Structure formats: structure tokens, C-alpha cells
N, C-alpha and C positions, 0 to 999 in steps of 0.2 A: 504494500500500500504506500503510495507516494504521498509525501507531505506537501501541502500547498503552502507556498510562501506568500505572505502578505506584503504588498507594497504600500507605502505611505503616499497617499494622494491628498494633499490639502484641499478641502472643499472651498475654502475662502482664504484670502490673504490674512495672515496673522500680523497684528501690529503690536509691537512691544514699545511701551513708553516707560521712561524712567520718571519716578516721582522725585520732587525736590527732597533733599535730606531733612529739611525743616519739617515737612509734613509728616514724614515717618517718625522723626524724633519726638514731635509733640504727641503723636499717638502712643508711642512707647512710654514716654514720660507720664502721660495721663493715666495709663493703666498701672504703671509702677507706683505713681503717687497716689492713685486711688486706693491701693492696698494699704497705704500709710494713713489714709483718712483725709487726704486733701481733696476738697471739692474742686478747687481750682489749682492745678499744678503750677500755675504761674506765680503763686505765692512764693514757691521755692526758687524758681528761676529768676524772678524779678525782686527778690528780697531787698537788695541794695537800693533799687529804685523806689520801693515802697517806704522803707524806714530811713533811708539815707545811708551814705557810706560809713559814717561814724558808728552808727548803731549796728550796721551789718557786719562790721569787723568784730564785734563782741557778742553777737547773738546769732542763733541759728533756728529757723522754724523746723520743728520736728513732726508735728501732727496737728490736724484740725479735726476735732472729734465732735460729733453731734450726739446729744442726748436722745434717747428714744422718746418719740412723741413730742419732742421739743422742736419748734419751728422758729425760735427766737434767735437763732445764731448758735454757733458752736464754741468750743473751747480750743483756742489756739495754744498749743504747747510749744514753748520756745526754750532752748538751752542758752544759758547766759554764763559768761565768764564770772567767776566768783564774786568779787566785790561790787560789780556793776548791777547785781540783782536788785538792790534797793532802788537805784536810779531807774531801772526798767519798770519796777513796780509803780513808781511815781508817774512814769510816762505811759502807763497802761491805757488811759483813755485816748491819748493822741495816737498810739500805735494801732489800737482797734479802729479808730476813725480812718486812719490811712489804709489799713487792710480792707475795710469795707468799701471805701471810696474806690480803691483799685479794682476790687472784684465787681463792683456795681450792685451789690446786694449785701444784706447783713450776714456775712459769712462768719464773723466772730463776734461773740457777745462778751467774752472775757479771756484773759490770759492765764495760763498755768506756767509758772516760771520754775525751771529746774536748773540747778547750778551744775556746771560741768565745763569741760574743756571744749572750746569752740575751735575747730581747725582753721588755720589761716587760709584766707581766700587766695586764689591764684592771682598774681599781679600780671597785668598785660606785659608782654616783652617790651624792652626798650625800643624806641623807634630806630629804623634802619638809617645808617649814615649815608650820605650821597656817595655814589661811586665816581671816582675821578673820570674826567672826560676821556683820557687816553685809554683807560680800561674799557669804557663803554664802546669806544671806537674799535678796540680789539675784538670784543664780543660780537659786534655788528659785522666785522670782517669775517669772523669764523662761521657765522650763519648765513652769509650773503649768498652762498652757492645753493641753498635750499630753494627749490622752485615754488613750493606751496607757500603762499603769503601768510596764511594763518599759522602754519607750523613754524615758519621762520620767525614771526613776531612772538609766538609763545616761547620758543627756545631762547630768543634774545631776552625776553622778560625773566625767564628762569635763570639764565646766566647772570644777569645783573642783580637779581635778588640773592642768588647764592653768594656772589661776590660781596654784596652789602652785608650779608649775615657774617661772612668771614671777617670783614673789617670790624663789625660790631663786637664780635667775640674775640678779637685780638689776634686772629690768624692772618698770616700774610700769604 
């Protein structure tokens, strides 16, 4: 008995589209943050924007918890570096107002402050120094033989960025 082999014949053209990383990231973050009790994952991602840089350096939102049957807002649990807990307690009404204004609804009714170590936020890297004109000209000369305009421009930008990073990091 001979086996019949199947051949693949697409009935319609398949179209593959890539989604922006930001759309995928927000979906993943929303589901991950939802497990921690955040109604709005943006509270975590935009914490410095909500409370300001000074308070964001010493506080960390951990969870937004809603009481059963309660529709008056939840309890926002934040971790605070030790001695600043008293100051945060005094600033509670302003922090709650800022969180609720940011969310657009009464997300938090009160704070629960826990003392603990707040990890340092990542600082943006130092700006890149300018690449000397002679080095820019050399990079442009190296990629000049590439026929594809987009590829040539992309490689020139990459070369200039790599050189600027080397200058910033002290490498020659």
C-alpha cells in the first residue's frame, strides 16, 4: 500500500505583521501587574511621574488591593526607605490625590506604608559625546560602497554611535 504525500497549497496569501514592542509589553505588564493587584499597571511604570523624582527615589509601589465589596478605592501598599516613612505618612493625602488624578478614577483610598529597602532606580546613561569630524568622514568613506541607501545610512549611524559610546566610556 503506497502512502500518499500531502503537498502544502496555501489557499490564501498569509500576511504576517509584527506588532510594536510597546503593545506587547503593556499586555504582558498588565497581566503580570494584575496578579500583584494593580488595577492600572501604569502606577508602577509611571511612579516617578506620579509622585515626582524625589519621592520615587525612596518609595516603591508594591500592590493596590481592593477590599471585597468595597467600591470606594483600594489600599495602595508602598515600600519606603526607613526614616522617610513618617514624611510619607504626612504626605499621604497628596500622594493619593496624585495617584487618583493619574488613573482618572478613585483607585486608592489610603496608603499602607511598609518600611524596607527600596532598590535604586536605573539612571539614564550619560549623553553621547560628539564624534570628531575626521572620524565621521572615515565612517562615511567605509560605507560609501554600499548600494542600498537605507542600509548605508543605518550602518553609518551604527558606526558613529559605536564610536561615540567608545569615546564616552574612555576607549580609544
